[in-house]
C-alpha positions in Angstrom: 70.6 194.4 122.1 68.1 192.2 120.3 68.5 194.2 117.1 72.2 193.8 117.3 71.9 190.1 117.9 69.5 189.8 115.0 72.0 191.5 112.7 74.8 189.3 113.9 72.7 186.2 113.4 71.8 187.2 109.9 75.4 187.8 109.1 76.6 184.4 110.5 73.4 182.4 109.7 74.5 180.8 106.4 77.2 178.9 108.3 75.9 179.0 111.8 72.5 177.3 111.1 73.9 174.2 109.4 76.7 174.0 112.0 74.2 174.1 114.8 72.2 171.4 113.1 75.2 169.2 112.7 76.4 169.8 116.2 73.0 168.7 117.5 73.1 165.6 115.2 76.6 164.6 116.2 76.1 165.1 119.9 72.7 163.5 120.0 74.0 160.4 118.2 77.3 160.2 120.2 75.3 160.3 123.5 73.0 157.6 122.2 75.9 155.4 121.2 77.4 155.7 124.6 74.2 154.8 126.3 73.5 151.8 124.0 77.1 150.5 124.1 78.3 151.3 127.6 75.0 151.7 129.5 76.1 154.9 131.2 77.6 158.3 130.8 80.6 159.9 132.5 81.2 163.6 133.2 84.5 163.7 131.2 82.8 161.7 128.4 79.9 164.1 128.1 82.2 167.2 128.3 84.9 166.1 125.9 82.5 164.6 123.4 80.8 168.0 123.3 84.0 169.8 122.7 85.3 167.5 120.0 81.9 167.5 118.3 82.1 171.2 117.7 85.0 171.3 115.1 83.4 168.6 113.0 80.1 170.4 113.1 81.6 173.7 112.1 83.4 172.2 109.1 80.3 170.3 108.0 78.3 173.5 108.3 81.0 175.3 106.3 80.8 172.6 103.6 77.0 172.9 103.2 76.8 176.6 103.7 79.6 177.6 101.3 77.8 176.4 98.1 74.6 177.3 96.3 71.6 176.6 98.5 70.2 173.8 96.3 73.5 172.0 96.3 73.9 172.7 100.1 70.6 171.1 100.9 71.7 168.0 99.1 74.9 168.0 101.0 73.1 168.5 104.3 71.0 165.4 103.8 74.0 163.4 102.5 76.3 164.4 105.4 73.6 163.6 107.9 73.1 160.2 106.2 76.8 159.4 106.5 76.9 160.5 110.1 73.9 158.4 111.0 75.1 155.4 109.1 78.6 155.5 110.6 77.5 156.1 114.2 74.6 153.7 113.9 76.8 151.0 112.4 79.2 151.5 115.3 76.4 150.9 117.7 75.3 147.7 116.1 78.8 146.5 115.5 79.8 147.0 119.1 76.7 145.2 120.4 77.5 142.3 118.2 81.4 142.1 118.4 82.2 144.1 121.6 84.5 146.3 119.6 84.2 149.2 117.1 84.3 149.1 113.3 87.4 150.5 111.8 88.1 152.3 108.5 90.5 149.5 107.5 87.7 146.9 108.0 85.5 148.9 105.7 88.0 148.4 102.9 87.5 144.6 103.4 83.8 144.9 103.8 83.0 143.1 100.6 84.6 139.9 101.9 82.9 140.2 105.3 79.5 141.2 104.0 79.6 138.3 101.5 80.1 135.8 104.3 78.0 137.3 107.0 75.6 139.7 105.3 72.6 137.8 106.5 73.9 137.9 110.1 74.4 141.7 109.9 70.9 142.2 108.6 69.7 140.1 111.5 71.6 142.2 114.0 70.1 145.4 112.5 66.6 143.9 113.0 67.4 142.8 116.6 68.8 146.3 117.4 65.9 148.1 115.6 65.4 150.7 118.4 68.9 152.3 118.3 68.8 152.1 114.5 65.5 154.0 114.5 66.8 156.5 117.0 69.9 157.1 114.8 67.6 157.7 111.8 65.7 160.6 113.3 68.3 163.2 112.3 68.1 162.1 108.7 64.4 162.7 108.6 64.8 166.1 110.2 67.5 167.1 107.7 65.1 166.4 104.9 62.2 168.2 106.6 64.2 171.2 107.7 66.6 171.6 104.8 64.9 174.8 103.5 64.9 176.5 106.9 68.5 175.5 107.7 70.0 176.7 104.5 68.8 180.1 103.4 69.4 181.6 99.9 71.8 184.3 101.4 75.4 183.9 100.4 78.4 184.6 102.7 81.8 186.3 102.1 85.1 184.5 101.7 86.2 186.3 104.9 83.4 184.6 106.8 84.4 181.2 105.5 88.0 181.8 106.6 87.0 182.9 110.1 84.7 179.8 110.4 87.6 177.5 109.4 89.8 179.3 112.0 87.1 178.9 114.6 87.0 175.1 114.0 90.8 174.9 114.2 91.0 176.9 117.4 88.3 174.8 119.2 90.0 171.6 118.1 93.4 172.9 119.5 91.8 174.2 122.7 90.1 170.8 123.2 93.4 169.0 122.7 95.0 171.4 125.1 92.5 170.7 127.7 93.1 167.0 127.3 96.8 167.8 127.8 96.0 169.3 131.2 94.1 166.1 132.2 97.2 164.1 133.2 96.0 163.0 136.6 95.8 159.3 137.4 97.7 156.5 135.9 95.5 156.0 132.8 94.8 159.7 132.4 92.7 161.3 129.6 95.9 162.7 128.2 97.5 159.2 128.1 94.4 157.7 126.4 94.3 160.4 123.7 97.9 160.7 122.8 99.6 157.4 123.6 97.3 154.4 123.7 95.4 152.4 121.2 92.1 151.9 123.1 89.0 152.3 120.9 86.6 151.6 123.8 88.1 154.2 126.1 88.5 156.7 123.3 84.8 156.4 122.3 83.7 156.5 125.9 85.6 159.8 126.7 86.0 161.6 123.3 83.2 160.1 121.1 83.2 157.7 118.2 84.1 160.3 115.5 87.2 161.3 117.5 88.0 157.6 118.0 87.9 157.2 114.2 90.3 160.1 113.8 92.7 158.6 116.3 92.4 155.3 114.7 93.5 156.8 111.3 96.4 158.6 113.0 97.6 155.3 114.5 97.3 153.4 111.2 99.3 156.1 109.4 101.9 157.0 112.1 101.8 154.1 114.6 101.7 154.2 118.4 104.4 156.1 120.3 106.1 154.1 123.1 106.1 155.5 126.6 109.6 157.0 126.6 109.2 158.2 130.1 109.1 154.7 131.4 111.6 153.2 129.0 114.8 152.0 130.6 117.8 154.3 130.3 119.7 153.1 127.2 123.0 153.7 129.0 122.1 151.8 132.1 123.1 148.3 132.7 120.6 145.5 132.4 120.7 141.7 133.1 119.7 141.1 129.5 122.4 143.5 128.0 125.6 141.8 126.8 128.8 142.6 128.6 131.2 144.0 126.0 134.2 142.7 128.0 132.9 139.1 128.0 133.9 136.5 125.5 132.1 136.2 122.3 130.2 133.1 123.3 129.1 134.7 126.6 128.0 137.9 124.9 126.1 136.5 122.0 124.9 133.1 123.1 123.8 133.3 126.8 123.2 129.9 128.3 120.0 128.8 130.0 117.8 131.6 128.5 115.6 131.9 125.5 117.7 134.4 123.6 119.5 134.3 120.2 123.0 135.6 119.7 122.1 139.1 118.5 124.7 141.7 118.8 122.4 144.6 119.8 125.4 146.8 120.7 126.6 146.8 117.1 123.1 147.1 115.7 122.4 150.1 117.9 125.7 151.8 116.9 124.8 151.4 113.2 121.2 152.5 113.4 120.2 155.9 112.0 116.4 155.7 112.2 115.2 157.1 115.5 112.2 154.8 115.8 114.2 151.7 115.1 116.9 152.8 117.5 114.3 153.0 120.3 113.0 149.6 119.4 116.6 148.1 119.4 117.2 149.7 122.8 113.9 148.5 124.3 114.3 144.9 123.0 118.0 144.6 124.0 117.2 145.6 127.6 114.4 143.1 128.1 115.2 140.1 130.3 114.8 136.9 128.4 112.9 134.0 130.0 114.9 131.2 131.4 114.9 127.6 130.4 113.2 125.4 133.0 112.3 121.8 133.9 109.9 121.7 131.0 112.2 122.9 128.3 112.2 120.3 125.5 109.7 118.1 127.4 107.8 117.4 124.1 110.9 117.6 121.8 110.6 115.3 118.8 106.8 114.8 119.2 104.2 115.8 116.7 101.9 118.7 117.4 98.3 119.3 116.6 97.4 122.9 117.5 93.8 124.0 117.5 92.3 127.5 117.9 88.6 126.8 118.5 85.9 129.3 117.5 84.0 130.7 120.5 85.3 127.9 122.8 84.7 128.4 126.5 85.4 126.5 129.7 81.7 126.8 130.4 80.9 124.7 127.3 82.6 121.6 128.8 80.9 119.0 130.9 82.2 115.5 132.0 79.2 113.7 130.7 78.3 115.8 127.6 81.8 116.6 126.4 84.0 113.8 127.9 86.8 114.2 125.4 87.3 117.9 126.0 86.9 117.3 129.7 89.7 114.7 129.7 92.1 116.8 127.6 91.6 119.8 129.9 91.9 117.9 133.2 94.6 115.3 132.5 97.4 117.3 130.9 98.7 120.7 131.8 95.9 122.4 133.8 96.2 126.2 133.6 94.0 127.5 136.4 94.1 131.2 135.4 94.1 131.3 131.6 92.4 134.2 129.7 91.4 134.8 126.1 91.1 138.6 125.7 89.0 139.9 122.9 90.8 142.0 120.3 89.5 144.4 117.6 89.3 141.9 114.8 87.8 139.0 116.9 88.9 135.7 115.4 91.7 136.9 113.2 93.3 138.9 116.0 92.7 136.0 118.3 94.6 133.8 115.9 97.4 136.4 115.5 97.9 136.7 119.3 97.9 133.0 119.9 100.2 132.0 117.0 102.7 134.9 117.1 102.9 136.0 120.7 102.3 139.6 119.5 99.6 142.1 120.3 97.5 143.1 117.2 97.6 146.6 116.0 94.4 148.5 116.5 92.5 149.5 113.4 93.9 147.0 110.9 94.0 143.3 110.1 97.3 142.4 111.7 97.4 138.8 110.5 96.8 140.0 106.9 99.4 142.7 107.1 102.0 140.3 108.5 101.7 138.1 105.3 104.7 140.0 103.7 106.7 140.1 106.9 109.5 137.8 107.9 108.0 135.6 110.8 110.9 133.4 112.0 109.3 132.4 115.3 106.1 131.1 113.8 105.8 127.5 114.7 105.1 126.5 111.1 108.5 127.9 110.1 110.2 126.6 113.2 108.9 123.0 112.8 109.4 123.0 109.0 113.1 123.8 109.6 113.3 120.8 111.9 112.1 118.6 109.1 108.4 118.3 110.0 105.6 118.5 107.5 103.6 121.6 108.5 100.0 122.0 107.5 97.2 124.4 108.4 93.4 123.8 108.0 90.3 125.8 108.3 86.7 124.6 107.7 85.6 127.9 106.1 86.5 130.0 103.1 90.1 129.7 101.9 90.7 133.5 101.5 88.6 134.8 104.4 90.6 137.4 106.4 93.4 136.9 103.8 94.4 133.6 105.4 95.5 132.4 102.0 98.4 135.0 102.4 99.1 134.9 106.1 99.2 131.2 106.8 101.6 130.1 104.1 103.8 132.9 105.3 103.7 131.3 108.8 105.3 128.2 107.2 102.2 126.1 106.5 100.7 124.3 103.6 97.3 125.9 103.9 94.0 124.1 103.1 90.5 125.4 103.5 87.1 125.3 101.8 87.7 126.3 98.2 91.3 125.2 98.1 92.3 121.7 99.0 89.7 120.9 101.7 87.0 118.9 100.1 84.1 119.3 102.4 80.6 118.9 101.1 79.2 121.7 103.4 76.3 122.6 101.1 76.4 126.3 102.1 75.2 125.6 105.6 76.7 127.8 108.3 78.7 127.0 110.2 80.4 124.0 108.6 81.2 120.9 110.6 84.4 120.6 112.6 83.9 116.8 112.7 83.7 116.6 108.9 86.9 118.7 108.7 88.7 116.4 111.1 87.6 113.3 109.2 88.9 114.9 106.0 92.2 116.2 107.1 93.7 113.5 109.4 94.4 111.1 106.5 96.4 114.0 104.8 99.1 113.9 107.5 98.7 110.8 109.6 101.3 108.8 107.6 104.0 111.5 107.9 107.1 110.6 110.0 106.7 114.0 111.8 103.9 116.5 111.4 102.9 119.8 112.9 99.3 120.7 112.1 97.4 123.9 112.9 93.6 124.0 112.8 91.1 126.8 113.1 87.6 125.6 113.7 84.3 127.3 112.9 81.4 125.2 114.2 81.1 127.3 117.4 80.5 130.5 115.5 77.6 132.8 116.3 74.6 133.3 115.9 73.3 130.8 118.4 69.8 129.9 117.2 68.2 126.9 115.5 67.5 128.9 112.4 71.0 130.5 111.9 73.3 127.8 113.2 73.4 124.4 111.6 75.5 122.9 114.4 73.0 124.1 117.0 70.2 122.4 115.1 72.2 119.2 114.6 72.8 118.8 118.4 69.7 120.3 119.8 68.4 117.1 121.3 71.6 116.8 123.4 70.9 120.1 125.1 67.2 120.8 124.8 66.5 119.7 128.4 69.2 121.8 130.1 68.0 124.6 132.4 69.1 127.5 130.2 67.6 129.9 127.7 67.4 128.7 124.1 70.3 130.9 123.0 72.6 129.5 125.6 71.5 125.9 124.7 72.2 126.6 121.1 75.7 127.8 122.0 76.3 124.6 124.0 74.9 122.6 121.0 77.3 124.2 118.6 80.3 123.3 120.8 79.2 119.6 120.6 80.6 119.5 117.1 84.0 120.4 118.5 83.7 117.6 121.0 83.0 115.1 118.3 85.8 116.4 116.2 88.3 116.0 119.1 87.0 112.5 119.8 87.4 111.5 116.2 90.9 113.0 116.1 92.1 111.0 119.1 90.6 107.8 117.7 92.3 108.3 114.4 95.6 109.0 116.0 95.3 105.9 118.2 94.3 103.7 115.3 97.4 104.9 113.4 99.7 104.3 116.4 100.5 108.1 116.6 98.6 109.1 119.8 101.6 108.7 122.2 103.8 110.7 119.9 101.4 113.6 119.4 100.7 116.6 121.6 97.2 118.2 121.5 96.9 121.9 122.1 93.6 123.8 122.1 92.4 127.3 123.1 89.8 129.7 122.0 90.1 132.6 119.6 87.9 134.6 122.0 85.1 134.0 124.5 81.6 133.5 122.9 80.6 137.1 122.5 77.6 135.9 120.6 76.1 135.5 124.1 75.0 138.6 126.0 76.4 139.2 129.4 73.1 138.0 130.9 73.2 134.8 128.8 76.8 134.2 129.8 75.8 134.7 133.4 73.4 131.8 133.1 76.3 129.4 132.5 78.3 130.9 135.3 75.4 130.8 137.8 76.0 134.4 138.8 76.3 137.8 137.2 79.5 137.9 135.2 82.2 140.5 135.7 82.5 141.9 132.1 86.0 143.4 132.8 88.0 140.2 133.6 85.9 137.2 134.5 84.1 137.0 131.1 87.6 136.3 129.5 88.5 133.4 131.7 88.9 130.3 129.7 90.8 127.0 129.2 94.1 126.2 127.6 94.6 122.5 126.7 98.1 121.1 126.4 97.9 117.3 126.5 99.8 114.1 125.7 98.6 110.6 126.4 102.0 109.8 128.1 101.4 112.4 130.8 100.7 110.2 133.8 99.4 112.9 136.1 98.0 116.4 135.5 100.4 119.3 135.9 98.6 122.2 137.7 99.9 125.7 136.8 98.7 128.4 139.2 99.8 131.4 137.2 98.0 134.2 135.4 98.4 133.7 131.7 96.7 134.3 128.4 96.6 133.4 124.7 99.5 135.8 124.2 101.6 133.3 126.1 100.7 130.1 124.1 103.3 130.4 121.3 106.4 130.9 123.6 105.2 128.2 125.9 105.0 125.7 123.1 108.4 126.8 121.8 109.8 126.0 125.2 108.1 122.7 125.5 109.3 121.5 122.1 112.8 122.8 122.6 112.7 125.3 119.8 115.3 128.1 119.7 113.7 131.5 119.8 114.3 134.9 121.4 111.8 135.7 124.1 112.9 139.3 124.2 111.3 139.8 120.8 107.9 138.3 121.8 105.3 140.1 123.9 104.0 137.0 125.6 106.1 134.7 127.7 106.6 131.0 128.5 104.0 130.3 131.1 106.2 127.6 132.7 109.1 129.9 133.2 109.7 132.2 136.2 108.8 135.3 134.2 106.3 137.5 136.1 102.8 137.1 134.6 101.1 139.9 132.7 97.6 139.3 131.1 96.9 142.3 128.7 93.5 143.3 127.5 92.5 145.4 124.5 91.6 148.4 126.7 94.9 148.3 128.6 93.4 146.7 131.6 95.7 143.9 132.9 96.3 141.3 135.5 99.6 140.8 137.2 101.0 138.7 140.0 100.3 141.5 142.5 96.8 142.5 141.4 94.6 143.7 138.6 94.1 147.1 136.9 90.8 148.3 135.4 91.5 151.0 132.8 87.9 152.2 132.7 88.1 153.2 136.4 91.9 153.8 136.5 92.0 151.7 139.7 94.7 149.0 140.5 93.5 146.5 143.2 96.0 144.3 144.9 95.2 140.6 145.5 96.0 141.0 149.2 93.8 144.1 149.6 96.7 146.4 150.6 97.4 149.8 149.1 99.2 149.5 145.8 102.5 151.1 145.1 101.8 154.0 142.7 105.2 153.9 141.0 105.0 150.1 140.5 101.5 150.4 138.9 102.7 153.2 136.7 105.6 151.0 135.5 103.3 148.1 134.8 101.0 150.3 132.7 104.0 151.6 130.9 105.1 148.1 130.2 101.7 147.2 128.8 101.7 150.4 126.6 105.2 149.6 125.3 104.3 146.0 124.5 101.4 147.3 122.5 103.6 150.0 120.8 106.5 147.7 119.9 104.1 144.9 118.7 102.8 147.5 116.2 106.4 148.4 115.3 107.3 144.8 114.6 104.3 144.7 112.2 104.8 148.1 110.6 108.5 147.9 110.0 108.9 144.2 109.3 111.2 144.4 112.3 112.4 140.7 112.4 113.6 141.0 108.8 115.4 144.3 109.6 117.0 142.9 112.8 118.2 139.6 111.3 119.5 141.2 108.1 122.3 143.2 109.8 125.8 142.3 108.7 126.8 140.7 112.0 123.9 138.3 112.1 123.1 137.3 108.5 120.3 135.2 107.3 121.0 132.0 105.4 120.2 132.2 101.8 117.6 129.5 101.8 116.4 127.0 104.4 114.5 123.8 103.9 111.5 124.1 101.6 112.8 127.4 100.3 112.1 129.2 103.6 114.4 131.8 105.1 115.7 130.5 108.4 117.7 131.9 111.3 121.3 130.6 111.6 120.5 129.5 115.2 123.4 127.0 115.4 126.0 129.3 113.9 
């Protein structure tokens, strides 16, 4: 037996030895990544990562073993280097940003590295242990290259069988996943239908997650057809073909535009667009309410604040932010979920009411799309001067493309915003506010959007100029230095808001201006342990860590308005559209007006969610009702399907330029040109 085995080994050795080496490397580094990022392992994660590592290892072994030994040894080291770099980079990136690096982000790496290269180097040094552990296989590949790749050549038949083996194992692994359909958020569901990098990495490994990411970028996300409403069934949001034209196409008392979906569906030939038309047409629009048009005619200053958190506020230390958050609308259950591209995705969610597509820069890709519901476009159509500002680089995250497309005159450092920041990081929100307010304060009507930067990580005296500037204000607080540096950085936002209110009041514009502020994301520059210091107890990293504050304030509000409803940054844009009396179609937006009677749904990047009946943790596949009773399995399944469809159809809107397609149908033509040369919807036609 041993002789026969020895002969078989010698026959297969040219491909088997490098394949075994690569399998050991991949599986070792995948397990390390799970431990460093998630702190634990699951049985399905260990098993399926093993299975999905095999095909990649076989193909890499084939690549190195099919060429001359000298060339193969070079390839062995090179492939090991690429694997270690990619998986090591994913580990460091996740520990910094709480999300995984994507291929698309790599294409933009020159921009990011140029701005935050020093920060990246600092994170590598901080996370030196996982970096060293990931580098061990590279050292082994160099030391063992002679033993792994022998001079013996193999036949073309062996190479073909090796390729077939890799394909068979891949298909068998996928088939096994297909069988794992138990539970609401099953492994089959995660692999084939969702866009959840965290869960994909946890269960299938980072390399498989990268493959799934590429598939989504190229082919999109399939909606959950099993849970889609029957296109032939009646729905409260479907027009009645026997009703009069006004009743069919312009329903009263709801946020819906006169779109003839029946005609559009009848004319559509593309299957994907047909599904989208059917899904959107059957959604129930949100109703107008007592707050509809409450701020109509007023100015708006809308701020997305970098790393802002409820926990950064204090009535003595930050009196302006405290006043704004307690004397206007008070949203008692507001969340700012973290998405894959952190700040840019946080902006995209807040300003569009859409869920970003995993694996890409959604805001950047939207720059060539028709965005009729963007408030810049909406307010400009009403005759307002619309401007956007950012106290950082003008073209960072391609904002020089996305923000003008949203209807703004866009100004940032390097283009129109004359701040003498001297290269310090982060720049000053206060200095930005002092610079920009004179640019719009004398306008009859203005709508201004600002993205701040002073609260950006890292939170240390050496790496954060704002933390150093305000250190004396926080130095005696009972927290660690990193937490105190975070609080110090947020002091610059406090001073910026104080200065904004003073300038508005001095110009006689305070009463006529609404202030809106929310975070792009929670301060993920703090570890969970550091965030817990501020809370006073161990933070729940699934839901609690994303709890935050939404400020909507006007000085003429005599008493605070308390809103006891679960809501998130996805809901901000439609809520403002309702408050300012703007005409929009709530069926075409994934968030909803918080002040309406629409049922709440807070969606997180990993498909966890909070509803009016309870909360769902996708990592445990458990839905917990608020009242502690047993959940209705069918109702939970429908909620998860709704989340999945909102994710899928948000991607469809981005990928297909859906708004342009929808509003260019013959029945519902776009005007040739609106004010300032912008395309506008014929809302009053």
